[in-house]
C-alpha positions, 0 to 999 in steps of 0.5 A: 726595264720600261725602255729599258778560270775559264767564263770566265767559260761562259764570262771566265768559262762566263759572264766570266770563266763564269757560266761554267756552272751550267755549261760543259767544260772546254776542249783542250787543244794543247797540254805540254811542257806545263803549258795549256791552251783550250777553247770553249763556246756557246751557241743558242737560238730561240723562237720567240713570240712576244705580245705587248699590251700598252696603256696606249692601245696604238702601241699594242703589238704581236711580234715573232722572232728567231734570235739568241737569248740572254747570252750572245753566242761566243767562242773563248780561248784560254792559255795557261803556263806554269813558270817556277812558282807562278801560274800565268794565264790569259783569256779572250772571248768574242761574243756574236749576234746571230739575229742581225738580218732583222734590221741590217743584213750581215751586220753581225757585231763581234764584241770582245768582252774579255781580254785579260791576263792573270798571275797566280801564286800562293798569295792570290791572283792579279788580273789585268785587262778587260773582264766583267766587273765585280759589283753585281757579278755574282747576282747575274752569274747566279741567275737560274735563267742565265742560259734562258731568255728573260725580259723584253719589256721595251720595243728595243729589246723585242725588235733589236739586233742584240740580246734579250735582257735576262733579269737586267732591269728586273732584279739586278744591274749588269756588271759591264766588262771593264778595263781593270786591275783586280786582286783576288785573295786565296780562299780561306775558310770558304772566304775569298775577297776580290778588289779592283780598280776599274776604268771609270764611267762617264756621267757626260761627254767630257766629264772628269774622273780624278780616280778610278772606280773601286769595286770589291766582292766578298764570297763565302762558300761552305757545306751546311751538312752533307750535300747541302752547299751554301754560297753567299756574297756581297759586292760594292762599288764607288766612283765620282764623276764631275761635269761642269758644276754637276757632281755624280757620286755613283755607289752601290751594294749588291748581295745574295745567297744560294743554298742547295738541298738535294735537287732543290736550289733556292736563291735570293739576291738584291742591290741598292745603288745611286747614280748608275743609269738604266742597266748599270755603269759603263757609259750609262751613269745618270746625270744626277744622283738618282737611286735604283734598287731591286731584288730577285728570288728564284727556285729550281728543281733538278730531277735527272735530265730535267730542271724546272725554274720559277723566278720573280724579280723587280727594280724600282727607281729612276734615271733622275731624282724622284723618278720611277722610270726604271720600275719594272717586274718580271715573272718567269717559269722555265724548263731545261732539258739536258739532252747530253753534256753539250746540248740543252733544250729550253722552254720559257715564259716571261711576263714583264710589267711596268707602269705603262706596259705588260709584255708576255713572251714565250721562248723555245730554244736550244743551247749548244756548249763546248 
């Protein structure tokens, strides 16, 4: 940007028991009397070298860092218990910045992004508590660079204490963790629907939201033929917020598809939204009904322990009507080497471009999961 059921085990096994497709399984700590308790986690650190070429030559700079990547480091805990015909579950995950010393010694922030319970039956699942939202969820969980680094198109991302931005702002928005009540249907012929009531986001201090935000996601999984899986999804959201005489109607749709053939994985996703702010909703709703949209296309090839990724994404639009301050593109290539089921090495190059700036970034790091 110019300024720009375990992750749900990297966000709910990640960005709900969600990064799990790219991480190892958790560790069972207890399994007795129809009750389980397990832990999972991720630690990642990168050497990062960024070079900025700005239209204003006085803003050109070169910066080296040792910091975490797109994902913060985290540890998660999972509970499950079978009680008659119901399966009860819970997850908590705690996300930590490791590069705090750059700006404020020992100021490490612990961010609780998940703290929820689930009730499962033959009728589906109900989730209550705090988890990642549904709008754009699969767009980000399907990012081939999820365990990598991503874009740092502003000084705040280069110098800050937090994470890099992955492809947030250059291909998708962020499904901020939200207090929610969400129902998921059972899978039926490859289809599954999730519908949730989300704690609404503020368009301004003291704004009024008379109803919760509504979000939904429909996913579809099938096999086109032997060893050719396909996944497709569409999600949406709607919310109204009133501040004085100003009404902000936030809404959007996100979509995508992924197909795998042997070691090749091809993905395309996109979104279109109104009134959602720079990175998404949360407390970043725009002050008017401004539009932003974007798309991300990626290809990866896995051969043995090696995975190569090529990625291009962009967002266009603004935080006010007719503005283009959210226009940004990111082109990336990455190499992931699997040392073993718990350890990966990563080398990545990103070029992030906006109307006023071009940022080239090289990131070399390691990702440890359990």
